[in-house]
N, C-alpha and C positions, 0 to 999 in steps of 0.2 A: 504493500501500498505506500503510496505515493505520500509526502507532509503535507501534501495541499490537502490532499483526503480524509485526515485525520481529524478526529474530534479537537478542539483545540482544550480544553478540558484544564482550564484554568481556574484553579479556588476560588471561590468570591469573586466570580469575573462580574458581577455588577458594574463600576465605572468604566470597565472595559470592553463590556460587549456594543457589539458595533456589528453591521454590515459595513464588511470590507471588500473592497477591490483591488486587489496585487496586481501590479504591474510591474512590467520587465522593457523595455525597448531598448533594437541593437541603433546607434546611429553611424552616418555616415564620418561624424566628428565631434566637437564637445561645443559649438555654440550654435543654440539653439534658433535664432534670426536666420542664420545662415547655412546651415549642414542637415540634412534628412534624417529621417525614420527610416530603416529599414527590414527591421522586423518587430514585432509586438505580440507581446501574449499578454492575457488576461484572467485571471483566477480569481471568483467570486465566492466569498466566505460567510456564511448568515451568522449570527449574534451567539447563535448554541457552537460555531466553531464545527460545524460541517459544511463542506463544500457544496457549495450549489453551483457553480457552472465555470468552462474554460473555455478559452479562446484564444488560437495563435496563429498568424499568418508571416508568412514574408512579404514584403512589399516592394514595388520598382519605384523608387527615386526618381526616376529620369535625369541622374548625373551620377558622377563618381562614383563608387562604395569607401571609396578612402579606405580605414589600416582594415585592406584585409586579412594580414597576419595578426590579428588580433579579435575580429567575430567569424573570418574565414567565408563570407557573404559578397561571393564574385558577380561582375557582373553577368556571367550566365547563369546563377542560382537563381540570382534576381529577373530576370528574362522571363517575363509571360506570368509574372506575380503579380498580383491586384495593386493599382494605385490607393492611395492612401483616402483620397475623397468615396473611393469605392466601399472601403469598410469603415467608415467612420462613424454611422449609422448602429450596426453592431457593437465598435464601443463603446459609445454613448451611451447604448442602453443599459451595458452592462457596467458602467461609470455612474448613471444614476440613481442618486438619494442612498450611495455609497460613499463611506472613506476612502480614499484613495491612499496605496499605501505603496510605495518603492523604497529601495535603499537607496539614499542623495535624493529623497524624492522631488525637492525641487528642480533637479536636471530630468527627470522624466517628464514632470507634470508641464517645465517651458515644451519641450519638443512636442507634446503634445497639445498644449493651447495655440503653438505656431502652423501644427498641421490642422487643426480644426479651424484654424485664422482661414488658412488658405484654402481649404474646402469650404468657407463662407457656413460657418457651422459655430456655435458654439462649445467651449471644453462643459459640461454639465458638473462639474467638481465644485463641493461648497466647502470640502474640509479633506485635508491630508496627512498621513503620518509616517516620518522617515522615521526608519528603523536604525538608519544611522544615528539620528538627533537623540534616540528614544538607550539605543545602546550608551551613546555620551553620555549620559543621564546613570544608566543602571552602573558603568563604567567595568567591564569586566577584564578578569587579568588576562589580558591577550595581548600581543605586541603591535597590530594594529586593528581596523575599522574595516578591512576591507573581507566581502561578503563571502568568502572561501574561507577565511580566518575564522569568522563568527561560526560558518556552518561549522567548522571543525572542533572550534569550543564545544557546542549546544550539541554535540553529534546527529548532525543532519547531512546524511550523503549527498553528495554532490558528485554528476554522471560527470555533466557537460556544459563546463564552463564558457560564459559569454553565448550560451544557445538561449534567448529568449524565456521559452517555456523553461524547461530546466530550471532557466537561475530562479523562476517566479516561484516553480514548487520548491525549489531550495527558501524562498523570500519564505514563504508559509510554515515553514521548519521555524526560523530563525524567528520571525513575530510569535508563534507560540512558545517559544521558551524564554524571549524576550518580556512577554506580557507577565510570566509566571513572575520572571524577575522583579519586574513593575510592583507585582502584586505583593509580593514576600517583602519588598519596601516602601510599599507603601506610597508610588511616585505618580505625581497625576501624567495622564498621560498626552506628548508635546504634540497635540494637533492643532492647524497652521488654519487657518480659514482665510478658502479661495473665493475674494469675492467674482462676478463676472469680470473680463478681462474685454476691454474694447480691441477689438480688428485692428484700428489703427495702433494698439500700441504694440503691437506686434511686425508693425511695417517696419524694415530693416532699414537704417538710418547710416549713409556713409561718413566714414569719421572725418573728422574736423580735422583741416591741416595745421599743424602744429609749426610753430617756428625754431627753424635750424640753428638760430646763433644764442649767443648769451645775452643776458641787458645787461648794457654797457653803462648803464646809467641815464640821470638827468640832459634831457638836451642846455646844454648853453646861448645865452643869445651870441649872434651870432658866428653860430658854427652849424655845421651837416648834421642832418639825420645820420645814424649808423644802423645799422642791419642789429633788429634785435632790441631796440629800443620796443620799451612796449606804450602803447598811443590806444588813445581814450576818445572818443566822440561825447559829444554830447550838444544837444538841442537841434534847432531845423539847419540843415545844410542847404547849397545850391543845388549841389549837384547829391545826384541820388548816393543814399547811405552806401547803401551795397558798389557802386563805382567806387565810392573813396576807398569802402575796406579792402574792397579787391587788390586795389592798386598799390595800395597799401603792401599788403600780403606779395601782392609781386612781386615788390621791393626787396622785400625781404622782415618788414617790419611784425611786431607782435601785436598783434589788436587785442583789445580787452575790453569787458563792458562794464570797469568799473574801475574805480580811481581808490590808489593806495598809494602809501609811503615809496612802491615800488614804481610806481607809474614814472615815462621820461617828460611827457607833455599830454595836453588836455586838449583838444580840437574842436571850441567852440564860437559861434558868430554871438551867443547871447549875452545878455546882461547878468550878472553878480548872481543877483534876487532869483531869479530862474531856474537855478539847478543847484541840486543838490550836490552833482559832479563836479560843476565849480566851484561852490562853495568846502568842497571836502578838500579840492586840487590845492585853493588858497589855503587854507589851514595845512596842510601836509609841506607846501611850498613848492608841490608841482607845476611848471612854465603851461601857463594856459597862450595857447596860441591862435589865431582865428583859418575859415578853411583858404584861404587868399594865401596866407604864410606859407601853412600847409602844403598844399599841392605845389607849389614855389620851391619848398624843400625835397619834396616827393622828385623832383628832377636830377638831381644830386645826392641819392643815398649812398654813403659810405660802406667798405666794406665790414663786416662783422668777426667775431670768434665763435666759431661751430661747438656746437656741444659737442663735450666729448664720451664716447657713448664707452663701457665697460668692458675692458678688457681682460674676459675671465680667463686667457690661457698662461698669462704671464702668472698666476700664482698657482702657489702648491695647493695639491689639492687639503683642502681641511676634511678633519675627522669626521667618524661617524658622527649624528645628532649627540651617542653617550658621552664623547669626548668635549664637548663643546664649554666651554668657561664662561664664566659670568664674571662682567669688570662691575665694577662700582663706576661713575661717569660723574661729570660736571652737573650739577642742578641744572633741569630742563629749563629750557630757554620757554617764552612764550612770543609770540609773533607782537611786534611792534603796535600794529595799523589794529587789532582785536582792541572791542572794548575795554578799558581797563579794569585788570581782575588780580585781588591780592592771592599769594600765594598760598596754597591749600593750609590750613591750620596746621598746627604740630599736632602730634594726639596725646590726652591724658595718659596718662601710665594707671593701670589699673588700680584699684588699691589694694587689693588683697593680690597682686602681684606683683614682687617684687622686682625693680630693673634691676638685669644683670649686669653681674660685678664684672669689670673691667678686664678682671685679670685670665679670668676664665673664658670671657665672653668676646673677646679682641679678636681684629679681623685674621685669621689665620691658626688663632688659636681655641675658636671655638668648642664649648660642650656641646655635640649634635646628636644628643642623646635619642632625639626623633627623628633621625634617619629612617627613608623609610617608611614611616606613621602619616598618615593622612588621618588631620583632627577634626571636627565641627563643632562651633564652639555656639550653642546658645544662648539665648536670654542676655540681660546687661542690656544699659544703656549705648550707644554708637563709639562713646571715647573709649569705654571700658574693653569690649567685644573687640573692637579693631585694637586696640592694644594687646588683647590675650590670642590674636592670628599672626600680630605683628612676635609677639613672644614664641610661639611656634616654631615658627618659620626662623627665630636666630636660632634655635632649637635643633634646624636642620630638616623640621619637619613641613607637611603641606597644610595649608589650611584652608578647610574646606568649605562650600557655602550652602551644600546639599546635603542630604542622606545619598549612599551610594554603595554597592557592595565593596568601593576600597575603603572607607571609612572603618577606621583603626581603633580609634578612641573617641569621646567626646568632652569636651568641657562643660559643666552647667554655668552659669551667672546666675543672679536672682532674678526670676522672673521664668527662667529656661522650663521649668516645671510645666508650665503652662502651656510648652511648644506643642504643635499638632503632630508633632515626631517625635514626642517622646514617648509613648507607648510603644512604638514601631523596633525603638530603641531598646526598650526593656525586651520585646518580645526576640528580637536578634542577640540578645543580651552578649550586648559592646560594652566594655572597660567606660564605665562613667566618675568623671572624676571633678572636684571641686578646684574654682580657682587656684588654689594652694600648691598643685600639683604643679602649675606651671614653674614651680621655684629650682624644684629638683626631680624632675619627673623618671619615674621609673615605670617600665612598660613589661608590659604581659605576651608571653611566648605565643604568638600567633599559631601555634602548633600546625595542624594540617590545612590551614587558611594555603590557598591558590595563591604565590605570587609571580607576577607580572615580569613578563623578560627582560622589561627597562623602565623607570620611573621616569614622570620629566623631570628635568630641571628645574630646579623651583625658585623663581628670581624673586628680590627685593624691587621694591619701589622705588625704578631708576636702576636698576639691573641691563644691562648688557650681553647679548651672545652674538659672534658672526652664527650667520645661518650658513650651512653645511654645504661646501661646494662640491657633490663627486665629481671625480673628472673634471676639475676646475673649471665648471659651473653651475649657475644655482640651480638647483631643484624646479621645475619648470613653476610650479605655482604652488602656494602659500596659503595657507589659510588659518585666518586669526578669530576664534572662537570665543565669543564673549557670552559666561553663562552668569544668572541671579538666581537667587530665591522667588519662587513664582510670588505676585506683585497681586490686589485684589482692586485697589485703587488706585493705580495710574499704568501708564506703558513708557515702555522705554526701547528709544531708538537709535539702534547701531549706524553710525556713517563713516563715510571716511573721504578726505582728502589728498585729491595728485599732486603735486607741488613742486616748482622747480626751483630752482638754486636761491631766489627770494622767498623763499617761504611762501609764494601764490599761486593760486590755480594759473593756467594757462588760459582757460574758457571757463563757463557756469558748472558745462560737462563733464566737468574735473570734480565735483561736489557728488559723492554719490549718498542715496540718501533712499527712505521708501518710495516717493514718489517717481524715483529714477533710478533705480536699484544698479544700473549697470552704465559704464565708460564706454563711447562710443566705438570706441573699439575692442571694447569685452575684454580689457587687461585686468580693470579691478569693477567688483561685482558683489552686491550685496545678497547673501543666503537668508533664508529662514528657517529654521529648525523646530522651531515653537514659540510661546508665547516667553520663555525664559531663555532662550539662547538665537543669538545673529550671529553671521558669520561675514567678517569680509574676506575674500577670496582673490589675491594679486597675482597676476602672472609674470613674474619677474623677470620671466627671458624676452616679452613682447613690451615694457615698456619703453615710450621711447628716451632719446639720450638726455631730454632736457628733466627730465624726472627724478630728482633730488632724494626726493621725501614719500611715503605715502602714512598718514596721521588718521589714526583710527580712534572715534570718540562714543559719546554715547551721552545722550541729553532727555530730557521729562520733562513733558508738556504739564501746562497748568501751575498747581501751590507746589507740586513734590518736592523733596530735595533729596539727593543722596544721602542724607542722616537718616532718613525712614528708609531708604531701598535699604541699606545695607552693603554687603560686601560688591560687589564685582570680580568675578573669576575671567583670569583669560588664557588660552592656550593657545600655541603656533603648532601646528603640524605640515609635513609637507604633504601637499594631495588631501584631498577631501576625506580621505579613510586612512591617513597615516597616522601613527601612535604620533601624541603630544610630543615636541622634542622638549618642548617651557612650560612654564604653568607661573602665573602670578594670579593672585588676591589681591585686588586694590579695595581700601575703603579710607581711603584719604578723607571725602571729601564730606562735609557736613550741612551745609548751608547748600550748596552748589545743585545747581539746575544743570550745568554740563559739566564735560568730566573728559581729559583726554586719558586713552585709555594704551595705547601703544603708537609707537611707532618703526616702522620698514624705512631705513634710509641708507643710501649709498657714502660706502666709504672709500673712493676710491675705486678699486674694481673689487671690492666686498659688500656685501648685504648687511646689514643687522639688524636686530630687534630690540628695542629698548623697549619697558614698559614702565610706563608714564604716570598713571594717578594724579594729575593736574587738573583741580576744577576750579568753575570760574561762578559766581552767582548770573551771570546776563545768560539768556535764551539761546536756543540754536540759531538763530538769526542774525545774534550780533558774533556767537564763532565764525560762522561761513563768510559774515563780513570781513575779520578782521585777516584772511584766507582769500579776500578779491575776487567775491563769488556776488555777484550782483545780486541784490535782493531790494525789493519794491519797497518804498518808505511807508 
């Protein structure tokens, strides 16, 4: 009997009982708006865990099938297969009123959404569940989260990897086992709401042309324009705006939609009082010229300095992730053009947790009693809980924000006994300690508990690691995943900014957020794994030479602050299913509504990751303006 046809038989199914539609697609590439689905399989399972339907088919995409060595689907095999629009109705009927389930569900969901849009149909999915995100919450002791690895861990037989139908049957077994673990840990399912998406949302947009030259600075009176200068235009112009922009881009200038301290010149014909851009330019000391002067200067634009691409070949290969080292670096700097915000306040020490003695906890001689332990702190006011988590890291441990299979110890601060998770912690017989335990902790033998192949590197706030470069080149994609305790009264949005050497966006589309979850070239993407997890995926190999940094941040709407939300955990992994290389727990913010979580930045030929944890009281709009994004007043 295949895993898909077996009963789920999950104890106390309750909150885990849904009509499921398990899906797997094989594709001609990785970019949904460009590539096509080559095969699709759907297995439906009822709330009782019994299989109710199964469908699979090859598809003729009308294009090159792409990596045949991966999926084995040649042009010959696909010849004569139906096109997607011919089977869309049947697939839609199986998805209707069911929760779509897939491993890396946003990938499958986006590909189906584009295929349904091309067929002039709606994708009838209102909720999805990602087994990858579910297992990140469960956190089993596996080397990675690949489908085959999880299948081996859960004892699910796999016969034909990258065969859509077999992968879907394997997925059914993994879902069954994952639901058992979620029930054992009393975890809420990371269901993602999928509102109807307009067809225009899936219309491929050509990537904009980035300026190939570095910014030489501001225009000085009497001097010529130089390639790479950042130019903004404000107000009405005698020539069409598109014509001015086109001529400037052709001359090698960098045309911006907003004004910052890095702007070389602002072109305007209007009075000062009529334009926020002009007022900002005057406040920042940016030169202001009229259209006639700009056109005259365009006739003689001097040569610029090209951006330097990363030369990975000259770097000796960095050791594998387990050998990566954390470095303590200078305090994180903020963008000067951002709205003023104080440095995140220092944390007050927990009264009952004495500060570590310098003689035993100085860098290089620290007591690392908690190495390999994962500690969940419950209760306490924000400052006390944050200080306890900081102490856990000082002792070599990892601070958890949610209960998972990897949690080894629990520290109970005042009020923690009322946490909804305490009854499950008691049932699991996890060691529970009072705050005094952190003074000089002793740890119980883990006995027969499963040990993961490699624990992630624990990074403190401000810690830096070099991203491994096997064979002298960076891993194609890095995934920075942010997670937090489920919230009932606010939503957290994870965003990203793609920045140049001036720490400014090149154009507004370099701001990645829920309304624009992908950069024009697809090099940086926002992925939603559930209401308590979001990921920024960065394709380092495809970032343009002008990019020097990708900043990952989080923001809150309304009156909520990060002091009430609590800690944010970030993890960095090579690839969507890779084992986390590094992990940090950040809760330095108290009254702040936005927080910088991490930076992936270029240092010569090497890419580095920094755990930031810098909070600001202002909202996301002010943070975006500080990075040069044009936000309407």
